[in-house]
C-alpha positions as CSV (number, residue, x, y, z in Angstrom):
1,X,-44.3,-43.8,12.7
2,X,-41.9,-40.6,13.0
3,X,-42.6,-38.4,15.5
4,X,-43.3,-34.7,14.6
5,X,-39.8,-33.6,16.1
6,X,-38.1,-36.2,13.9
7,X,-40.1,-34.5,10.8
8,X,-39.6,-31.3,11.9
9,X,-36.0,-31.7,11.6
10,X,-36.2,-33.5,8.4
11,X,-37.8,-30.4,7.0
12,X,-35.3,-28.2,8.7
13,X,-32.6,-29.9,7.1
14,X,-34.2,-29.6,3.8
15,X,-34.9,-26.0,3.7
16,X,-31.2,-25.4,4.7
17,X,-29.7,-27.5,2.3
18,X,-32.0,-25.6,-0.4
19,X,-31.1,-22.4,1.3
20,X,-27.4,-22.9,1.1
21,X,-27.8,-24.4,-2.4
22,X,-29.6,-21.3,-3.7
23,X,-27.0,-19.0,-1.7
24,X,-23.7,-20.7,-3.5
25,X,-25.8,-20.3,-7.1
26,X,-25.8,-16.7,-6.4
27,X,-22.7,-16.5,-5.6
28,X,-21.4,-18.4,-8.5
29,X,-23.5,-16.3,-11.3
30,X,-21.2,-13.4,-10.0
31,X,-18.3,-14.9,-11.6
32,X,-19.7,-14.5,-15.2
33,X,-20.2,-10.7,-14.1
34,X,-17.3,-8.8,-16.6
35,X,-17.9,-4.9,-15.3
36,X,-16.5,-2.1,-17.2
37,X,-16.0,0.5,-15.1
38,X,-14.5,4.3,-15.8
39,X,-12.8,6.9,-13.5
40,X,-11.0,9.8,-14.3
41,X,-9.4,12.0,-11.3
42,X,-8.1,16.0,-12.0
43,X,-5.9,17.5,-9.8
44,X,-7.0,21.5,-9.5
45,X,-5.0,22.8,-7.3
46,X,-2.3,21.9,-4.6
47,X,-3.5,24.4,-1.6
48,X,-0.4,23.6,0.4
49,X,2.8,21.7,0.2
50,X,4.8,22.2,3.6
51,X,7.3,20.1,5.8
52,X,6.0,20.1,9.4
53,X,7.5,20.2,12.3
54,X,8.3,16.6,12.8
55,X,10.0,16.7,9.4
56,X,7.2,15.2,7.5
57,X,6.0,15.8,4.3
58,X,2.0,17.0,3.9
59,X,-0.1,18.2,1.2
60,X,-3.5,19.4,1.1
61,X,-4.8,19.1,-3.0
62,X,-8.3,19.8,-4.5
63,X,-9.7,17.1,-6.7
64,X,-12.5,16.7,-9.3
65,X,-13.3,13.0,-9.2
66,X,-15.7,11.3,-11.7
67,X,-16.8,7.8,-12.4
68,X,-18.9,5.7,-13.7
69,X,-19.3,2.3,-11.2
70,X,-22.9,1.0,-12.3
71,X,-21.4,-1.9,-14.2
72,X,-20.3,-3.3,-10.7
73,X,-23.5,-3.7,-9.7
74,X,-25.5,-7.2,-9.9
75,X,-28.4,-8.5,-8.3
76,X,-26.0,-10.0,-5.7
77,X,-24.4,-6.9,-4.7
78,X,-24.7,-5.4,-1.4
79,X,-23.4,-2.2,-1.9
80,X,-19.4,-0.8,-3.3
81,X,-16.6,0.5,-0.8
82,X,-14.7,3.0,-2.9
83,X,-11.6,5.2,-2.1
84,X,-8.6,6.8,-4.2
85,X,-4.9,6.3,-3.0
86,X,-2.1,8.2,-3.5
87,X,0.8,5.2,-4.3
88,X,3.9,6.8,-4.8
89,X,7.8,5.2,-4.3
90,X,10.3,6.0,-1.8
91,X,14.0,4.8,-1.4
92,X,13.4,3.1,1.8
93,X,9.5,1.4,0.6
94,X,8.7,0.5,-3.4
95,X,5.1,1.0,-2.3
96,X,3.8,3.2,-0.5
97,X,-0.3,4.1,-0.3
98,X,-2.0,6.9,1.3
99,X,-5.7,6.8,0.9
100,X,-7.3,10.7,0.2
101,X,-10.8,10.0,-0.2
102,X,-13.4,7.2,0.7
103,X,-16.7,6.7,-0.2
104,X,-19.7,4.1,0.2
105,X,-22.1,3.4,-3.2
106,X,-25.3,2.2,-1.9
107,X,-26.9,1.3,-4.9
108,X,-26.4,1.1,-9.0
109,X,-28.0,4.6,-9.0
110,X,-25.4,6.3,-6.7
111,X,-22.7,4.5,-8.6
112,X,-22.6,7.1,-11.3
113,X,-20.8,10.5,-9.4
114,X,-18.9,13.5,-9.9
115,X,-17.3,15.2,-6.7
116,X,-15.3,18.0,-6.0
117,X,-13.2,18.0,-3.0
118,X,-10.1,18.4,-1.1
119,X,-8.5,15.5,0.1
120,X,-10.4,13.9,3.2
121,X,-7.5,12.5,4.7
122,X,-3.7,14.0,5.3
123,X,-1.6,13.3,2.7
124,X,1.9,13.2,4.5
125,X,5.1,11.1,3.5
126,X,6.7,9.9,7.1
127,X,10.4,11.9,5.7
128,X,11.0,14.8,3.3
129,X,10.5,12.5,0.0
130,X,7.6,14.1,-1.6
131,X,9.1,17.0,-3.1
132,X,9.2,16.4,-7.2
133,X,7.4,13.3,-6.7
134,X,5.9,11.4,-9.2
135,X,2.9,9.6,-8.3
136,X,-0.4,7.7,-9.1
137,X,-3.9,8.3,-8.5
138,X,-5.9,4.8,-7.9
139,X,-9.1,4.3,-7.5
140,X,-9.7,1.1,-5.5
141,X,-13.3,-0.8,-4.9
142,X,-14.8,-3.7,-2.8
143,X,-17.9,-5.4,-4.4
144,X,-19.4,-6.3,-1.3
145,X,-22.5,-8.9,-2.5
146,X,-25.3,-10.1,-0.4
147,X,-24.1,-13.7,-0.3
148,X,-20.2,-15.0,-2.0
149,X,-16.5,-13.6,-1.8
150,X,-16.0,-10.3,-1.7
151,X,-14.5,-9.2,-5.1
152,X,-11.9,-6.2,-5.2
153,X,-10.3,-4.4,-8.1
154,X,-9.0,-0.5,-8.9
155,X,-8.2,2.0,-11.8
156,X,-4.6,3.2,-12.3
157,X,-4.4,6.8,-13.1
158,X,-0.4,8.1,-13.6
159,X,1.3,11.0,-14.7
160,X,0.8,13.6,-11.5
161,X,4.0,15.3,-10.1
162,X,4.5,17.5,-6.7
163,X,6.2,20.8,-7.2
164,X,9.5,20.7,-6.0
165,X,9.4,23.0,-3.7
166,X,7.4,23.9,-0.6
167,X,4.6,26.6,-0.5
């Protein structure tokens, strides 16, 4: 006969194998989800646009951020990390990204939102490259599942331009 230790080991191994299979199936089921999130961002005001004493440009903006990210949530979604970034080109760098706002959405009920805010983080360019610069506002999200790999995506909103002169 087998000892109690051997039986316990077999039972524990079987339970862990079943748990691993269930986690793999849960992760695989997320690949069939095809979300269709929507977002809109408005720049209501350029509060200030200045050249700092060290020569860098700094911008403060008032924004309206609205989004419906409910389709990102499935039964396997733990939370969604969302951030709004300003993206622009300079002669030195092809892509510059500056995070303006971020948030964590804990549930589907909180995934449809409208926020009136100033940029949470400083919009600073190292140099004086922002005058008259066209830029995109991009809403990025990272879906953090309960089990499986993390998914990321974004919505790019173009057509924004900074003033030609400092204010």
